C-alpha positions as CSV (number, residue, x, y, z in Angstrom):
1,M,0.0,0.0,0.0
2,N,1.3,3.5,-0.9
3,T,0.8,5.4,2.3
4,S,1.7,8.8,0.7
5,N,-1.1,8.4,-1.9
6,A,-3.5,7.2,0.9
7,A,-2.8,10.3,2.9
8,A,-3.1,12.6,-0.1
9,A,-6.6,11.1,-0.8
10,G,-7.9,12.1,2.6
11,P,-9.7,15.4,3.3
12,A,-7.6,18.5,3.9
13,L,-8.2,20.9,6.8
14,R,-7.9,24.6,6.3
15,V,-6.0,26.2,9.2
16,L,-6.9,29.9,9.7
17,S,-4.6,31.8,12.1
18,R,-5.3,35.0,13.9
19,Q,-3.1,36.8,11.3
20,D,-5.1,35.2,8.4
21,L,-8.4,36.3,9.9
22,S,-7.1,39.9,10.6
23,R,-7.0,40.2,6.7
24,L,-10.6,38.9,6.3
25,S,-13.2,41.2,4.8
26,Y,-16.7,40.8,6.2
27,R,-20.0,42.8,6.5
28,L,-21.7,43.6,9.8
29,Q,-25.0,42.5,8.3
30,D,-23.6,39.1,7.5
31,V,-22.5,38.7,11.1
32,L,-26.0,39.7,12.4
33,D,-27.7,37.3,9.9
34,A,-25.5,34.4,11.0
35,V,-26.1,35.0,14.7
36,E,-29.8,35.5,14.3
37,G,-30.1,32.4,12.2
38,A,-28.3,30.4,14.9
39,Y,-30.8,31.6,17.5
40,R,-33.8,30.9,15.3
41,A,-32.6,27.4,14.5
42,F,-32.1,26.7,18.2
43,A,-35.6,27.8,19.0
44,S,-37.0,25.5,16.3
45,G,-35.1,22.5,17.9
46,A,-32.8,22.1,14.9
47,S,-29.6,23.0,16.8
48,A,-27.9,21.6,19.9
49,N,-26.1,23.6,22.6
50,P,-25.0,21.2,25.3
51,P,-23.5,22.4,28.6
52,K,-19.8,23.3,28.5
53,L,-17.1,21.2,30.2
54,S,-14.4,22.8,32.3
55,V,-11.2,21.9,34.1
56,K,-9.2,23.9,36.6
57,P,-6.1,22.9,38.6
58,Q,-6.2,23.3,42.4
59,D,-3.8,26.2,42.4
60,G,-6.0,28.1,39.9
61,R,-3.2,28.8,37.5
62,S,-5.5,28.1,34.5
63,I,-9.1,27.3,33.4
64,A,-10.1,25.5,30.2
65,Y,-13.5,25.0,28.6
66,A,-14.7,22.7,25.8
67,M,-17.9,23.4,24.1
68,L,-19.5,21.0,21.5
69,G,-22.5,22.1,19.5
70,R,-24.4,21.8,16.2
71,D,-25.9,24.6,14.1
72,G,-29.0,23.1,12.4
73,E,-29.4,25.9,9.9
74,R,-26.0,25.4,8.3
75,E,-25.7,21.7,9.4
76,T,-22.4,22.3,11.0
77,V,-20.9,20.5,14.0
78,A,-18.0,22.1,15.9
79,V,-15.9,22.1,19.0
80,K,-14.8,25.3,20.6
81,T,-11.9,25.3,23.1
82,S,-11.0,28.1,25.5
83,Y,-7.8,28.1,27.6
84,K,-6.8,30.9,30.0
85,F,-3.6,30.8,31.9
86,G,-2.5,33.2,34.6
87,H,-2.4,33.3,38.4
88,E,-4.9,35.7,39.9
89,G,-3.7,39.2,40.1
90,A,-0.5,38.4,38.0
91,K,-1.3,40.2,34.8
92,A,2.1,39.7,33.4
93,D,1.7,35.9,32.9
94,E,-1.9,36.0,31.6
95,R,-2.3,34.0,28.3
96,Y,-5.5,33.3,26.5
97,Y,-6.1,31.0,23.5
98,T,-9.4,29.9,21.9
99,T,-10.0,27.7,18.8
100,L,-12.9,26.5,16.7
101,L,-12.9,23.2,14.8
102,L,-15.7,23.1,12.2
103,H,-17.2,20.1,10.4
104,D,-19.7,20.0,7.5
105,D,-22.5,17.7,8.7
106,R,-24.0,17.4,5.2
107,Q,-21.0,15.9,3.5
108,G,-19.2,14.6,6.6
109,A,-16.0,16.5,6.0
110,P,-13.8,19.0,8.0
111,I,-14.1,22.6,7.1
112,A,-11.5,24.6,9.1
113,L,-9.5,24.9,12.3
114,M,-9.5,28.6,13.2
115,D,-8.4,30.9,15.9
116,G,-11.6,31.8,17.8
117,S,-10.9,35.3,18.9
118,L,-12.4,37.1,15.9
119,V,-15.6,35.0,16.1
120,G,-15.9,35.7,19.9
121,S,-15.3,39.5,19.4
122,L,-18.1,39.7,16.8
123,R,-20.9,37.3,17.9
124,T,-21.3,39.0,21.3
125,P,-21.9,42.6,20.0
126,A,-24.1,41.1,17.3
127,A,-26.2,39.3,19.9
128,T,-26.4,42.6,21.9
129,A,-27.6,44.4,18.8
130,L,-30.3,41.7,18.2
131,I,-31.5,42.1,21.7
132,A,-31.7,45.8,21.2
133,R,-33.7,45.4,18.0
134,A,-36.1,42.9,19.6
135,C,-36.5,44.5,23.0
136,A,-36.1,48.3,22.7
137,R,-39.0,50.6,22.1
138,S,-39.6,51.4,18.4
139,D,-39.0,55.1,19.1
140,A,-35.6,54.5,20.8
141,R,-33.2,57.2,19.7
142,T,-30.4,57.4,22.3
143,A,-27.9,54.6,23.1
144,L,-25.2,54.6,25.8
145,V,-22.3,52.1,26.0
146,V,-20.5,51.8,29.3
147,G,-17.0,50.6,28.8
148,S,-14.3,51.0,26.1
149,G,-12.7,47.5,26.1
150,V,-13.1,45.0,23.3
151,Q,-16.8,44.6,23.6
152,G,-17.4,48.4,24.1
153,Q,-15.4,49.1,21.0
154,T,-17.6,46.9,18.8
155,A,-21.0,47.5,20.4
156,L,-22.0,50.8,18.7
157,P,-21.3,49.8,15.0
158,F,-23.5,46.7,15.4
159,L,-26.1,48.6,17.3
160,V,-26.4,51.2,14.4
161,E,-26.4,48.4,11.8
162,A,-29.4,46.8,13.6
163,L,-31.1,50.0,14.6
164,P,-30.3,52.7,12.0
165,Q,-32.9,55.0,13.5
166,L,-30.7,55.7,16.5
167,Q,-29.6,59.4,16.5
168,R,-27.6,60.0,19.6
169,L,-24.7,57.6,20.5
170,I,-22.7,57.9,23.7
171,V,-19.7,56.1,25.2
172,H,-18.6,56.3,28.8
173,G,-15.2,54.9,29.6
174,H,-12.0,55.7,31.5
175,H,-9.2,54.6,29.1
176,G,-8.2,57.1,26.4
177,A,-6.9,54.5,24.0
178,G,-10.2,52.5,24.4
179,I,-12.3,55.6,23.7
180,D,-10.2,56.4,20.6
181,A,-10.8,52.8,19.4
182,V,-14.5,53.3,19.8
183,L,-14.4,56.4,17.7
184,T,-12.2,54.7,15.1
185,R,-14.5,51.6,14.8
186,M,-17.5,53.9,14.2
187,Q,-15.6,55.8,11.5
188,E,-14.7,52.5,9.8
189,H,-18.3,51.1,9.7
190,H,-20.5,54.2,9.9
191,P,-18.4,57.3,9.0
192,D,-21.5,59.5,8.9
193,R,-22.2,58.9,12.6
194,Q,-20.8,60.9,15.6
195,V,-20.2,59.5,19.1
196,E,-20.3,61.6,22.2
197,V,-17.9,60.9,25.0
198,S,-19.7,61.0,28.3
199,R,-18.2,62.8,31.4
200,D,-21.2,62.1,33.7
201,L,-22.5,58.5,33.8
202,R,-25.7,59.3,35.6
203,R,-26.7,62.1,33.3
204,S,-25.9,59.9,30.2
205,A,-27.8,56.9,31.6
206,E,-30.9,59.0,32.5
207,A,-31.0,60.3,28.8
208,A,-30.6,56.8,27.2
209,D,-33.2,54.6,25.7
210,I,-30.7,51.7,25.4
211,I,-27.8,51.1,27.8
212,I,-25.1,48.5,27.2
213,G,-23.0,47.4,30.1
214,A,-19.7,46.3,28.5
215,A,-17.2,47.4,31.0
216,G,-14.5,45.3,32.6
217,P,-14.7,43.9,36.2
218,S,-12.5,46.7,37.5
219,S,-14.7,49.5,36.2
220,P,-15.1,52.1,39.0
221,E,-18.7,53.1,38.0
222,S,-21.9,51.4,37.2
223,V,-25.4,52.5,36.1
224,Q,-27.8,52.4,39.0
225,A,-31.3,50.9,38.8
226,G,-32.9,54.2,39.8
227,W,-31.3,56.0,36.8
228,L,-33.2,53.8,34.2
229,R,-36.2,55.6,32.9
230,P,-39.5,54.0,32.0
231,G,-39.3,52.2,28.7
232,S,-35.6,51.9,28.7
233,L,-33.6,48.7,27.9
234,A,-30.5,47.7,29.8
235,I,-28.3,45.0,28.3
236,L,-25.5,43.5,30.4
237,V,-22.5,42.0,28.5
238,G,-19.8,42.3,31.1
239,Y,-20.0,44.9,33.9
240,G,-21.2,48.5,34.2
241,I,-24.8,48.1,35.2
242,D,-25.7,47.4,38.9
243,K,-27.3,44.1,39.7
244,K,-30.3,45.8,41.3
245,A,-31.3,46.8,37.7
246,L,-32.0,43.1,37.0
247,H,-34.1,42.7,40.2
248,D,-36.1,45.9,39.8
249,A,-36.8,45.4,36.1
250,D,-40.4,45.1,34.8
251,Y,-39.3,42.5,32.2
252,R,-36.3,40.2,32.1
253,V,-34.6,38.6,29.1
254,A,-31.5,36.4,28.6
255,T,-29.9,34.8,25.7
256,S,-30.1,31.5,27.7
257,A,-31.7,30.9,31.0
258,E,-29.5,27.9,31.7
259,Q,-26.4,29.8,30.9
260,M,-27.4,32.7,33.1
261,K,-27.7,30.3,36.1
262,V,-24.0,29.3,35.5
263,T,-22.4,32.6,34.6
264,G,-24.7,35.2,36.1
265,Q,-24.4,34.2,39.8
266,D,-22.7,37.5,40.6
267,L,-26.1,39.2,39.8
268,A,-27.8,37.3,42.6
269,L,-29.2,39.1,45.7
270,D,-29.5,37.0,48.9
271,G,-28.4,34.0,46.8
272,R,-31.4,34.4,44.4
273,L,-31.7,35.2,40.7
274,P,-35.2,36.5,39.6
275,A,-37.2,34.5,37.1
276,L,-36.9,35.4,33.5
277,D,-39.7,36.4,31.2
278,A,-38.2,35.4,27.9
279,E,-35.2,34.1,26.0
280,L,-33.7,35.7,22.9
281,P,-34.0,32.7,20.6
282,C,-37.8,32.5,21.3
283,I,-38.2,36.3,20.9
284,L,-36.5,36.3,17.5
285,S,-38.7,33.4,16.5
286,G,-41.9,35.1,17.5
287,L,-42.6,32.7,20.3
288,Q,-42.2,35.2,23.1
289,K,-42.3,39.0,23.4
290,G,-39.3,41.4,23.9
291,R,-41.3,43.5,26.3
292,R,-44.9,43.7,27.6
293,S,-45.4,47.4,27.2
294,G,-43.8,50.6,26.2
295,S,-43.3,51.7,29.8
296,D,-41.4,48.5,30.8
297,R,-37.9,48.8,32.0
298,V,-36.3,45.8,30.4
299,F,-33.1,44.1,31.6
300,A,-31.3,41.7,29.2
301,Y,-28.4,39.4,30.1
302,N,-26.2,38.5,27.1
303,S,-24.1,35.4,27.6
304,G,-22.4,33.3,25.0
305,M,-23.9,30.2,23.3
306,V,-21.5,28.1,21.3
307,L,-24.1,27.6,18.5
308,T,-23.6,31.3,17.6
309,D,-19.8,30.7,17.4
310,I,-20.5,27.8,15.1
311,A,-22.8,29.6,12.7
312,L,-20.6,32.7,12.5
313,G,-17.4,30.6,12.4
314,R,-18.7,28.8,9.3
315,V,-19.6,32.0,7.6
316,L,-16.2,33.6,8.3
317,A,-14.3,30.4,7.4
318,E,-16.1,30.1,4.0
319,Q,-15.3,33.8,3.3
320,A,-11.7,33.3,4.3
321,I,-11.3,30.3,2.1
322,A,-12.9,32.1,-0.8
323,Q,-10.4,35.0,-0.2
324,G,-7.5,32.5,-0.3
325,L,-6.6,32.9,3.3
326,G,-5.0,30.2,5.5
327,Q,-3.2,26.9,4.7
328,E,-4.5,23.5,3.9
329,V,-3.1,20.7,6.1
330,A,-3.6,17.0,5.4
331,L,-4.1,15.3,8.8
332,W,-5.8,12.2,7.5
């Protein structure tokens, strides 16, 4: 048997590095469509999003996750891995790696092994924008983003893509480089829009119809529940909105109730999380409402679901392959 010919006959795997994906051209609307399609397919029962697995050594030096899922819309099976290394408080030795391995479940063939950072940085603000479109009042015109890190930098472009009627855009942050990045991202995607830089969080929050909490855990400020006006929508992605806003809300939404029980425990009061009224996949599919009335103060919790990584990963992988990016490796 000629082993070299046998190996050559097997399927090839496209490997897409972070550098490859940094050269990828994509449209915000394509990202929104992929993420929305993933949620709709999940609501219909066509997709699977099993609980994640995790391992952590006793000294806490690292934590790793493995997430298996299937996107029924694109018939794609994938495994996402996430590995973070770094002793608590020791920023100098922090390292983070995430990968996504995609398989075509129509033809039974591998598609790509890709760095997962781009997918993760896009699917979260896309989900936030979908929440805003589904749960905000139709006359919402002012949006505030709290935080200027990775999620804060990408939130406004997606929000405007989903809700072009927004007129006033505000960012509140404490890092000059992050604020500059917010302004740059908006210029790249929506050069006709201006972003205000907030100096007074309370005043900005009281004026906002939509508030996105995308700050980091060390953020010195957070929007208080009493600052949210009737009819407003508060979306928590990271930090920047006080937990009491969840408990005082008139209507509560999450991307996934089960995921919120795992990752949202820091929002509990007296060890309790309040009951949810709706989940995003069901709202997008018309099975549940995004709010009951125009006066509802709605709180939404945005946590990741691997099925959105899979759907978006496939879209980006196909576009990268079409653009000639990456390298083919014969593993089989």
